N, C-alpha and C positions, 0 to 999 in steps of 0.2 A: 572519426566519430563512430562509425559502424563497428570498428574494431573494439573501441571502448565499451560499447553497449553489449558486445558479445563476450566480454571478459570481465564482467562484474563480479567482485568478491563480496563476501558476506557484509563487510563493513560499508561497502557502497550502498547497500540496501538500507542499513541502519541510518546512515547519514541522510539518505533520501527520505526516510521516514521522519526524521527530525525536521528536515526542511519542509516537508508537506504539513507536518503538525504546526510549524510556525506560520506557514501560509494560511492555515485555517483561522488563525487569530485575526487576519485581515479580510477574510472572505466570509460573507454570510452564506448560510445554507447547509453547513455541515456535510460537505462533499469530500474535501481534501483529507479530512481526518480518517475516513474509512480507507482511503488509498494509503495513508500513512500507516495505518494498522496493517494493511496488506503488505506493504514494503517491510515492516518490522517482522512479520511472520516469515516472509521469504528469507530475510537476513538470518533469522534464528534457525530456520530450516537448513540453510546452507552451511551452518556450523556443524550440523549433524550429518547431513546427506548431500553429497555433491550432485547438483542437478545441471543438465545442459542449459545453455542460455535460452533456448527456445521455451523450455518448460518454466524457467524463471519468469519470463515475460507473460506467458499464458496464465500461470498461476497468479501472478500479480494482478492482471486484469480481471480474472474470474473472481478472485477473493475480494477485490475492491467493489465490483459490481454487486456481488452477492451480499456483502456487508451493508452496502447502501440500500439495497432492496429490503433486506431483513430489518434494518433500522426503520424504514418507512412502513413496513408491514406491521410492526409491533406498536407503532405510534409513538416511538421514543421522542421524536422531534416536535410532537404536537404542543408540548409545554413551552418550547423554546422559540417557535416560529410565530 
């Protein structure tokens, strides 16, 4: 399992983004969608720039949390919650 997580290709991130977006349809709170967007960004970034696996996971986490906080800061979810 660890070896798999250390050798993710760009398409793994895109599939993960699609899965997280699908999970969002069953979960309230609009959390998974921001991590889906983060996974999609990492996948598209890997097409252009090869990143070590450590940076992939750090960027995934940071982008997901930043997107979630940004969404809450601008009040985007106020109309939906």
